[in-house]
Chimera marker file (.cmm) of the C-alpha trace (Angstrom):
<marker_set name="trace">
<marker id="1" x="84.551" y="65.565" z="102.110" r="1" g="1" b="0" radius="0.5"/>
<marker id="2" x="84.444" y="64.944" z="98.452" r="1" g="1" b="0" radius="0.5"/>
<marker id="3" x="83.995" y="61.305" z="98.887" r="1" g="1" b="0" radius="0.5"/>
<marker id="4" x="80.947" y="62.009" z="100.382" r="1" g="1" b="0" radius="0.5"/>
<marker id="5" x="78.700" y="63.305" z="97.288" r="1" g="1" b="0" radius="0.5"/>
<marker id="6" x="80.289" y="60.643" z="95.040" r="1" g="1" b="0" radius="0.5"/>
<marker id="7" x="79.685" y="57.821" z="97.520" r="1" g="1" b="0" radius="0.5"/>
<marker id="8" x="75.877" y="58.993" z="97.829" r="1" g="1" b="0" radius="0.5"/>
<marker id="9" x="75.654" y="59.255" z="93.931" r="1" g="1" b="0" radius="0.5"/>
<marker id="10" x="77.086" y="55.587" z="93.446" r="1" g="1" b="0" radius="0.5"/>
<marker id="11" x="74.946" y="54.460" z="95.931" r="1" g="1" b="0" radius="0.5"/>
<marker id="12" x="72.075" y="56.154" z="94.383" r="1" g="1" b="0" radius="0.5"/>
<marker id="13" x="73.076" y="54.391" z="90.721" r="1" g="1" b="0" radius="0.5"/>
<marker id="14" x="73.271" y="51.289" z="92.075" r="1" g="1" b="0" radius="0.5"/>
<marker id="15" x="70.067" y="51.188" z="93.612" r="1" g="1" b="0" radius="0.5"/>
<marker id="16" x="68.162" y="52.723" z="90.884" r="1" g="1" b="0" radius="0.5"/>
<marker id="17" x="69.502" y="49.824" z="88.778" r="1" g="1" b="0" radius="0.5"/>
<marker id="18" x="69.020" y="46.935" z="91.216" r="1" g="1" b="0" radius="0.5"/>
<marker id="19" x="65.860" y="47.630" z="93.224" r="1" g="1" b="0" radius="0.5"/>
<marker id="20" x="64.497" y="44.356" z="93.530" r="1" g="1" b="0" radius="0.5"/>
<marker id="21" x="68.192" y="43.010" z="94.353" r="1" g="1" b="0" radius="0.5"/>
<marker id="22" x="68.563" y="45.679" z="96.961" r="1" g="1" b="0" radius="0.5"/>
<marker id="23" x="65.266" y="44.781" z="98.831" r="1" g="1" b="0" radius="0.5"/>
<marker id="24" x="65.570" y="41.243" z="98.431" r="1" g="1" b="0" radius="0.5"/>
<marker id="25" x="69.124" y="41.353" z="99.937" r="1" g="1" b="0" radius="0.5"/>
<marker id="26" x="67.732" y="43.730" z="103.060" r="1" g="1" b="0" radius="0.5"/>
<marker id="27" x="64.835" y="40.970" z="103.337" r="1" g="1" b="0" radius="0.5"/>
<marker id="28" x="66.808" y="38.075" z="103.360" r="1" g="1" b="0" radius="0.5"/>
<marker id="29" x="69.556" y="39.698" z="105.920" r="1" g="1" b="0" radius="0.5"/>
<marker id="30" x="66.569" y="41.046" z="107.972" r="1" g="1" b="0" radius="0.5"/>
<marker id="31" x="65.202" y="37.552" z="108.428" r="1" g="1" b="0" radius="0.5"/>
<marker id="32" x="68.340" y="36.074" z="109.141" r="1" g="1" b="0" radius="0.5"/>
<marker id="33" x="69.500" y="38.634" z="111.906" r="1" g="1" b="0" radius="0.5"/>
<marker id="34" x="66.142" y="38.483" z="113.354" r="1" g="1" b="0" radius="0.5"/>
<marker id="35" x="66.241" y="34.491" z="113.683" r="1" g="1" b="0" radius="0.5"/>
<marker id="36" x="69.339" y="34.890" z="115.115" r="1" g="1" b="0" radius="0.5"/>
<marker id="37" x="68.151" y="37.164" z="117.829" r="1" g="1" b="0" radius="0.5"/>
<marker id="38" x="65.102" y="35.513" z="118.441" r="1" g="1" b="0" radius="0.5"/>
<marker id="39" x="67.025" y="32.011" z="118.731" r="1" g="1" b="0" radius="0.5"/>
<marker id="40" x="68.990" y="33.709" z="121.901" r="1" g="1" b="0" radius="0.5"/>
<marker id="41" x="65.635" y="34.009" z="123.816" r="1" g="1" b="0" radius="0.5"/>
<marker id="42" x="64.942" y="30.590" z="125.048" r="1" g="1" b="0" radius="0.5"/>
<marker id="43" x="61.267" y="31.270" z="126.641" r="1" g="1" b="0" radius="0.5"/>
<marker id="44" x="59.720" y="31.435" z="122.993" r="1" g="1" b="0" radius="0.5"/>
<marker id="45" x="58.083" y="28.847" z="121.133" r="1" g="1" b="0" radius="0.5"/>
<marker id="46" x="59.618" y="28.187" z="117.786" r="1" g="1" b="0" radius="0.5"/>
<marker id="47" x="56.427" y="29.022" z="115.785" r="1" g="1" b="0" radius="0.5"/>
<marker id="48" x="56.841" y="32.385" z="117.504" r="1" g="1" b="0" radius="0.5"/>
<marker id="49" x="60.461" y="33.272" z="116.746" r="1" g="1" b="0" radius="0.5"/>
<marker id="50" x="59.989" y="32.647" z="112.942" r="1" g="1" b="0" radius="0.5"/>
<marker id="51" x="56.476" y="34.722" z="113.167" r="1" g="1" b="0" radius="0.5"/>
<marker id="52" x="58.914" y="37.145" z="114.840" r="1" g="1" b="0" radius="0.5"/>
<marker id="53" x="61.358" y="36.849" z="112.067" r="1" g="1" b="0" radius="0.5"/>
<marker id="54" x="59.053" y="37.234" z="109.204" r="1" g="1" b="0" radius="0.5"/>
<marker id="55" x="57.461" y="40.195" z="110.927" r="1" g="1" b="0" radius="0.5"/>
<marker id="56" x="60.765" y="42.159" z="111.101" r="1" g="1" b="0" radius="0.5"/>
<marker id="57" x="61.831" y="40.961" z="107.657" r="1" g="1" b="0" radius="0.5"/>
<marker id="58" x="58.487" y="42.417" z="106.412" r="1" g="1" b="0" radius="0.5"/>
<marker id="59" x="58.887" y="45.940" z="108.249" r="1" g="1" b="0" radius="0.5"/>
<marker id="60" x="62.704" y="46.098" z="106.524" r="1" g="1" b="0" radius="0.5"/>
<marker id="61" x="61.510" y="45.469" z="103.281" r="1" g="1" b="0" radius="0.5"/>
<marker id="62" x="58.822" y="47.504" z="103.585" r="1" g="1" b="0" radius="0.5"/>
<marker id="63" x="61.414" y="50.519" z="104.585" r="1" g="1" b="0" radius="0.5"/>
<marker id="64" x="63.648" y="49.369" z="101.505" r="1" g="1" b="0" radius="0.5"/>
<marker id="65" x="60.655" y="49.814" z="99.222" r="1" g="1" b="0" radius="0.5"/>
<marker id="66" x="60.022" y="53.225" z="100.678" r="1" g="1" b="0" radius="0.5"/>
<marker id="67" x="63.249" y="54.580" z="99.962" r="1" g="1" b="0" radius="0.5"/>
<marker id="68" x="63.706" y="53.050" z="96.620" r="1" g="1" b="0" radius="0.5"/>
<marker id="69" x="60.620" y="54.732" z="96.076" r="1" g="1" b="0" radius="0.5"/>
<marker id="70" x="61.948" y="57.919" z="96.982" r="1" g="1" b="0" radius="0.5"/>
<marker id="71" x="65.555" y="57.486" z="95.252" r="1" g="1" b="0" radius="0.5"/>
<marker id="72" x="63.217" y="56.788" z="92.069" r="1" g="1" b="0" radius="0.5"/>
<marker id="73" x="61.152" y="60.155" z="92.543" r="1" g="1" b="0" radius="0.5"/>
<marker id="74" x="64.398" y="62.220" z="93.086" r="1" g="1" b="0" radius="0.5"/>
<marker id="75" x="65.951" y="60.666" z="90.180" r="1" g="1" b="0" radius="0.5"/>
<marker id="76" x="63.250" y="61.468" z="88.152" r="1" g="1" b="0" radius="0.5"/>
<marker id="77" x="63.179" y="65.288" z="90.048" r="1" g="1" b="0" radius="0.5"/>
<marker id="78" x="66.851" y="65.630" z="89.002" r="1" g="1" b="0" radius="0.5"/>
<marker id="79" x="66.410" y="64.641" z="85.422" r="1" g="1" b="0" radius="0.5"/>
<marker id="80" x="63.282" y="66.883" z="84.744" r="1" g="1" b="0" radius="0.5"/>
<marker id="81" x="65.045" y="69.351" z="86.029" r="1" g="1" b="0" radius="0.5"/>
<marker id="82" x="68.425" y="69.667" z="84.010" r="1" g="1" b="0" radius="0.5"/>
<marker id="83" x="66.220" y="69.086" z="80.964" r="1" g="1" b="0" radius="0.5"/>
<marker id="84" x="64.338" y="72.385" z="81.499" r="1" g="1" b="0" radius="0.5"/>
<marker id="85" x="65.984" y="75.111" z="79.770" r="1" g="1" b="0" radius="0.5"/>
<marker id="86" x="67.047" y="78.306" z="81.996" r="1" g="1" b="0" radius="0.5"/>
<link id1="1" id2="2" r="1" g="1" b="0" radius="0.2"/>
<link id1="2" id2="3" r="1" g="1" b="0" radius="0.2"/>
<link id1="3" id2="4" r="1" g="1" b="0" radius="0.2"/>
<link id1="4" id2="5" r="1" g="1" b="0" radius="0.2"/>
<link id1="5" id2="6" r="1" g="1" b="0" radius="0.2"/>
<link id1="6" id2="7" r="1" g="1" b="0" radius="0.2"/>
<link id1="7" id2="8" r="1" g="1" b="0" radius="0.2"/>
<link id1="8" id2="9" r="1" g="1" b="0" radius="0.2"/>
<link id1="9" id2="10" r="1" g="1" b="0" radius="0.2"/>
<link id1="10" id2="11" r="1" g="1" b="0" radius="0.2"/>
<link id1="11" id2="12" r="1" g="1" b="0" radius="0.2"/>
<link id1="12" id2="13" r="1" g="1" b="0" radius="0.2"/>
<link id1="13" id2="14" r="1" g="1" b="0" radius="0.2"/>
<link id1="14" id2="15" r="1" g="1" b="0" radius="0.2"/>
<link id1="15" id2="16" r="1" g="1" b="0" radius="0.2"/>
<link id1="16" id2="17" r="1" g="1" b="0" radius="0.2"/>
<link id1="17" id2="18" r="1" g="1" b="0" radius="0.2"/>
<link id1="18" id2="19" r="1" g="1" b="0" radius="0.2"/>
<link id1="19" id2="20" r="1" g="1" b="0" radius="0.2"/>
<link id1="20" id2="21" r="1" g="1" b="0" radius="0.2"/>
<link id1="21" id2="22" r="1" g="1" b="0" radius="0.2"/>
<link id1="22" id2="23" r="1" g="1" b="0" radius="0.2"/>
<link id1="23" id2="24" r="1" g="1" b="0" radius="0.2"/>
<link id1="24" id2="25" r="1" g="1" b="0" radius="0.2"/>
<link id1="25" id2="26" r="1" g="1" b="0" radius="0.2"/>
<link id1="26" id2="27" r="1" g="1" b="0" radius="0.2"/>
<link id1="27" id2="28" r="1" g="1" b="0" radius="0.2"/>
<link id1="28" id2="29" r="1" g="1" b="0" radius="0.2"/>
<link id1="29" id2="30" r="1" g="1" b="0" radius="0.2"/>
<link id1="30" id2="31" r="1" g="1" b="0" radius="0.2"/>
<link id1="31" id2="32" r="1" g="1" b="0" radius="0.2"/>
<link id1="32" id2="33" r="1" g="1" b="0" radius="0.2"/>
<link id1="33" id2="34" r="1" g="1" b="0" radius="0.2"/>
<link id1="34" id2="35" r="1" g="1" b="0" radius="0.2"/>
<link id1="35" id2="36" r="1" g="1" b="0" radius="0.2"/>
<link id1="36" id2="37" r="1" g="1" b="0" radius="0.2"/>
<link id1="37" id2="38" r="1" g="1" b="0" radius="0.2"/>
<link id1="38" id2="39" r="1" g="1" b="0" radius="0.2"/>
<link id1="39" id2="40" r="1" g="1" b="0" radius="0.2"/>
<link id1="40" id2="41" r="1" g="1" b="0" radius="0.2"/>
<link id1="41" id2="42" r="1" g="1" b="0" radius="0.2"/>
<link id1="42" id2="43" r="1" g="1" b="0" radius="0.2"/>
<link id1="43" id2="44" r="1" g="1" b="0" radius="0.2"/>
<link id1="44" id2="45" r="1" g="1" b="0" radius="0.2"/>
<link id1="45" id2="46" r="1" g="1" b="0" radius="0.2"/>
<link id1="46" id2="47" r="1" g="1" b="0" radius="0.2"/>
<link id1="47" id2="48" r="1" g="1" b="0" radius="0.2"/>
<link id1="48" id2="49" r="1" g="1" b="0" radius="0.2"/>
<link id1="49" id2="50" r="1" g="1" b="0" radius="0.2"/>
<link id1="50" id2="51" r="1" g="1" b="0" radius="0.2"/>
<link id1="51" id2="52" r="1" g="1" b="0" radius="0.2"/>
<link id1="52" id2="53" r="1" g="1" b="0" radius="0.2"/>
<link id1="53" id2="54" r="1" g="1" b="0" radius="0.2"/>
<link id1="54" id2="55" r="1" g="1" b="0" radius="0.2"/>
<link id1="55" id2="56" r="1" g="1" b="0" radius="0.2"/>
<link id1="56" id2="57" r="1" g="1" b="0" radius="0.2"/>
<link id1="57" id2="58" r="1" g="1" b="0" radius="0.2"/>
<link id1="58" id2="59" r="1" g="1" b="0" radius="0.2"/>
<link id1="59" id2="60" r="1" g="1" b="0" radius="0.2"/>
<link id1="60" id2="61" r="1" g="1" b="0" radius="0.2"/>
<link id1="61" id2="62" r="1" g="1" b="0" radius="0.2"/>
<link id1="62" id2="63" r="1" g="1" b="0" radius="0.2"/>
<link id1="63" id2="64" r="1" g="1" b="0" radius="0.2"/>
<link id1="64" id2="65" r="1" g="1" b="0" radius="0.2"/>
<link id1="65" id2="66" r="1" g="1" b="0" radius="0.2"/>
<link id1="66" id2="67" r="1" g="1" b="0" radius="0.2"/>
<link id1="67" id2="68" r="1" g="1" b="0" radius="0.2"/>
<link id1="68" id2="69" r="1" g="1" b="0" radius="0.2"/>
<link id1="69" id2="70" r="1" g="1" b="0" radius="0.2"/>
<link id1="70" id2="71" r="1" g="1" b="0" radius="0.2"/>
<link id1="71" id2="72" r="1" g="1" b="0" radius="0.2"/>
<link id1="72" id2="73" r="1" g="1" b="0" radius="0.2"/>
<link id1="73" id2="74" r="1" g="1" b="0" radius="0.2"/>
<link id1="74" id2="75" r="1" g="1" b="0" radius="0.2"/>
<link id1="75" id2="76" r="1" g="1" b="0" radius="0.2"/>
<link id1="76" id2="77" r="1" g="1" b="0" radius="0.2"/>
<link id1="77" id2="78" r="1" g="1" b="0" radius="0.2"/>
<link id1="78" id2="79" r="1" g="1" b="0" radius="0.2"/>
<link id1="79" id2="80" r="1" g="1" b="0" radius="0.2"/>
<link id1="80" id2="81" r="1" g="1" b="0" radius="0.2"/>
<link id1="81" id2="82" r="1" g="1" b="0" radius="0.2"/>
<link id1="82" id2="83" r="1" g="1" b="0" radius="0.2"/>
<link id1="83" id2="84" r="1" g="1" b="0" radius="0.2"/>
<link id1="84" id2="85" r="1" g="1" b="0" radius="0.2"/>
<link id1="85" id2="86" r="1" g="1" b="0" radius="0.2"/>
</marker_set>
């Protein structure tokens, strides 16, 4: 159980330091996964498959940006709380 906070803290630090890289990697994996899924559906036109892949990746990117903003807000709040004298 001791690894939980440490792994969360290390993940939080990595996201804070590499926000754009995290969002970009999530976007790329989302579009690749969506294209792979849509290509297994033969009754769709290629243009529709690509549009769906872009929309899925866009939704994932929006979720990633939201998570990055929450992590950034948490980081700022924890810094401001640690600077307040008791």
